[in-house]
C-alpha positions, 0 to 999 in steps of 0.5 A: 714122192721119191726119197731123192726128193726128200733129201733136197727139201732137207738140204733147202735151208729156210730164208732166216738161215740163208746168211750168204745169199745175194739180195733180190736187186737187180745189180746182185741178180744181175738183172741190169738192162743192158744196152748194145749199140750197133756200130752201123756207118752213121754211128761210127761217122759222128762217133769219129767227128766228135773225137776229133772235135774234142781232141784236136783243139784239146792237144793244140791247147796242150802244146801251146800251154807247153810252149809257155814253159820256161825250162832251163837244163844242164848237165853238170856230171857225166859220169866219166862219159867224155863225149858229153859236156858237162858243167862241173869237173867230174868226182869220178869214183870219189865218193863225198868228194864235198867238191864245189862248182858253180851252175849259171842260168841266163834267164831269157824269158820271165819265170813266173812263180813257182819256179821249180828246181830238180836235179835229174839221173840217168841209168838209175833204176830204182824200179828194180823190186830188189831195190824197191823192197829194201827199207824197213818201214816200221823204222822210218816210223820210229822204230829203234832196234837194239844192238844185235838188231834182235827185236827186227822182225826177219821179213825186214831184216831180209829185206835190209840185209846187208845194209842193215847193220855196220859191224856192230852197229845198227843202220838206221834207216836201213836198206839201200833206197835210204843208204844210197840217198842222193846227197849233192846240195844246190844253194842260190848264190849271192851273185844272182843278178838281173838287168832287167827292171824290177817286177812286183817284189824283185827288188828282194832277194831271190830264195830258194825255199826247201820246204814243202816239197814232200807230199803232207801224207809222207810227213804225216804218217810214214817218216817219223823221229825215233821212238824216244828222241828229244830236244830241248832249246839250249839255254842262253845260246843263240844262232850264231854260238850254235857250234862246237864251242857250246857247252849246250851238250857238254855240260847242261845236258851232259847224259845226252847222246848229243856232242855238238847242238843243232840249229832249227832252220824253222825258228833258227834257235839253238837245239839240244837232241838226244838219239836212243842207243846213239851208242850202238846205232848210227842215225841217217844225220850221221850218215849224211851229215851235211844234207840231214840236221839232227832234228829231222832225221827221216823227216827231211824232206829231201830224203822223203822225196828221194824215197819215192821211187821213180818208174824210169832208170831216167827221172828227176826229182823236186829239189826246191822252188823259188816263190818269186817272179824272175825277170828275163835278163836274170843270171841265175847262178847255183853252188853246187856242193858235189858228193854223190858219184854216178859213175860207177853205174854209167849214169849222169846227174843234171839240174833244172829250174822251170816254170809250171802249167795247170798241166804239170811241166814242159812235155810237147809231145803229149799235145802233139799226140792227142791232136795227131789222134784227134786229125786221124779221127777226123780223116776216118770220119770224113772218109767213111762219110764221103764213101756212105754218102756216094757208095752207101751200103744197105744194112741188111742187104740180102746180095751180100750174105753168101751160105753154102754157095753153090 
């Protein structure tokens, strides 16, 4: 035995010490049996026909379901584009304009619940990397920074810059996404009327609901109140007196940060609240006072929906829903409080009400595409079938083999 053989034997570990050795099973030793189909004419003809048999009826089903969906849309701010017809006067570059207008929809076909309410934006690139990364997830889950942001990690500080401080005031939450929040407000007008006979419970007033629109996982794990936040029901205070005349914050809880109590929309009670480091921090309810309640902060569902960025520059986001049947002949009036500027980036704002199906909202193009591909497969199957029937080609026919032709 040579010296090399001795070295090889010494370098081999015993089986008990070979901890990284794959198990002796087919999947880890790559001994699984494989099937390599031979794409002969008959196999391809059958495959094309099966695909056509599946895709044609499925495509027609999708298109039919899409046609059943009732969708009404109005452009209400063209962002200064005079070539477009807008339902409301444009607010131009007037930030937080607090302008009001009314959008009227004539429902010509019955809308079954849930009737979804969307707002839409165009030319807004939420998918830019610098935009998508401009957020601080620690802050969104409750972390509060001191007045100099000294306890904010450097990565989060870099991502949020320059929208992390305003002078000596810490912005909570920081970043581009949170501080470009869509702050137009929609309410269902009391003058909504119907000329149709009642359907189910339509003698009741239609209600625009704004709860349950965010992902439950986001509500549970990704967005939380600031660490140190407290709230409590004001004693002897009703919802009607829960305003600047209330002494709940100034007397009963004078050491808390609130100056005016807030109404909890869930139980309709008056609450006093306390935010940590209120003197050196600007919280979300202060940035968007008409949209965000002090009792919600980043747990507001409209805010959570906005924080899920869109992949395309033209998108729409869920604002709410009406969980009642709306019969044909109903006149829906939505009051719009306009604050969000789109002229700065050449965009537009729209408002949509729509029904739904098990395949989503209205989009007939998907069904048309699928059954068109199905017809293409059918044509290929028929063509190759006729060719194989009338002019078959024998597999492995030597007359088609040419090698070093003389």
